[in-house]
C-alpha positions, 0 to 999 in steps of 0.5 A: 714355130717349127717343132720336131722329135729326135728318135736317138740311138741310146750311145755316146757315140750317137748322142754326142754328135746329135746334141750340138746340132739340137742345141743350135736349132733350139737357139734358133727357136726350133722347138725340139723334143728328144727321145732316147735312154734315161742314161742321157737326160742331162746331155739333152737337157743341156741343151734345151731341148725336151727330153723324153724317156723311152720305155723301161727295157726297151734298148740302152747303151749296155744293150748295144755295147754287149751286142757289139761285142758278142755278135757284131754289126748283125746282132746289134742289127737284131737288137734294134729291131727288136726294140723297134717292135715296141718303139715303133707303136709307142712313138706314133703314140706320141707323135700323134700327140705332138704333131711335129713338122718332123721327125729327126732319126739317128741313122741306126734307130729304126724306129725313128723312121718308121714311125715317121712313115707311118704318119707320113711326116717328113724324115731327117737322118742324123748320120753318125758315120759314112756309108760303107761300100763292098770295097772296105770288106776288101780291106780285110785279109784272110784271118781278119775276115773269119774273125769279122764274119764267123760271130756274125753267122749265127745271127744272121737268121735272127736278123731277117726275121726281126725285118720280117716281123716289122714288115709285117706289122707295120707294113712294107710302105714304111720299112726303109729300103735295103740295106736298112742300116744306116737309114737315109731320109729325106734330109740326111746329114752327115756330121763327117767330112766328105773327104772320109766317105768314098763314092757310094751310089746311095749319096744323092742331093739329099745327102749334106756333109758338114764335118764335126759337130763338136762342141765342147759346151755340150758336154756335162763332164769336166775334169776332176782335180786328179785327172787335172793335176796328172794333165798338168806338166810338161811331159806330153799327154797320151790317151788310150781310149778303145771307145764306149762300145768296143771293150778292150780286154784286160790283157790289153789294159795290162799290155799298155802299162808294159808298152807305156809304163816307162815311156817319158809321158803322162798316159791317161787310160780309159777302160770302159764301164766293164772294166773294173780299174783295180782288176788291172793291177797297180799301174805305173807311175806315169799312168792314171787308169779311169772308166772314163775320162771328158774326152775333149778336155784330155784331147785339149792336153794330148799328144797322142790318142791310142784310139779304136778309130770309131768316127766320133773318136777319130773326129774328135782327136784330129779336131785337136790336131792330134795324131791317131795310132788307130787300133780298128776292131771292125771294118769301119774303123779300118776304113777310117784309119785307113784315110787316117794314114793317107793323109799322114795323121797317124799309125794303124795296128791291124792285130785286133781285126785278127784276134791277135794281141798287139805286141808291147813293143808294138804298140811302144813303137807306134806311140813312140813314132807319134810322139816324136815324127813332127810330119804326123803332128803336121799332119793331123793339124792339117787334116783336123783344119779341113775337116772342121771346114764344113760348118759343123753343127751350125751348118746342120741347123741352118739345113734342117731350119731351110728344110723345115720352111718348105713343109710348112 
């Protein structure tokens, strides 16, 4: 029996694409031990894999969300490198005890790569988004560039110092090649479609695009009676969610009340863990406000998805044939939104990239268009069908088991 260890990234947008692959591996008889934060124990154990928790205080979804909000990608890298100083020796000890045939790691979980390289174990990267090149940043306009880059600048020295500490402590031989994140492996699985990846010299024959790995059975959340009743009816459903790492402001959610409150639709507003729904005031009669929702269940009934354009959310919406209104907050999401609009499957509103509020009238117009323009619905369905043609979790598990067979 083959045995692998997974070093996960404790964030829903990273765990959700990986657990269907883990479940498919377990069904093939592969013994899987999955390391991540305690928050994700139910999702991991639901697959049949063994769950193992990272040491308390190393890295959590809240840490990543706060770093994303306060300093963008550079502060996230700095936070991950700090966690790696504890997690690398922890994982090296665990790997020596378990002796897996390979280590699979989230493409941002630098500790998984370094621990595997330290013990000369085969490395499998689970890539949760596309690789970005310089062309992606050229899409940004002047104020967008300033807003994107300015919060990162104070954290660059800390990120560089963090990388140097890792290299000094564990050795340059085991550190991933530059740019460090996202990391590739001896085998790299992209749970995204090939057409969302721009040409990049880092893409080689070790990289495989399998498309979305969406599997409803791997999600523990379900519709509650109040939400199910809200979704049940003849009026179209509009889901608004800016994801789990990118916090929307109270002002934005109140603007959603203004923009969508008299829309002939049933609006579901998922505001995230860091917003108290009560602080927003009384919602319109057509709007239900929740901290979080079972996104796949809501998308199965939705007519429009207002999203930040994160890869996971975008793929889930398109897989359900739902037109997207994309409000990107960083360059990766702008690139995803661009691909969606080029395919005729959605609309992009760029205001947040320049730290500007989305005018309620413009949000209303974009949602109205997505509701009434049949070409957007057709575009979303067509793109969704193409995106799911790569085989998803089944194809990923086939690639991994074939890779493991070559290591015996």
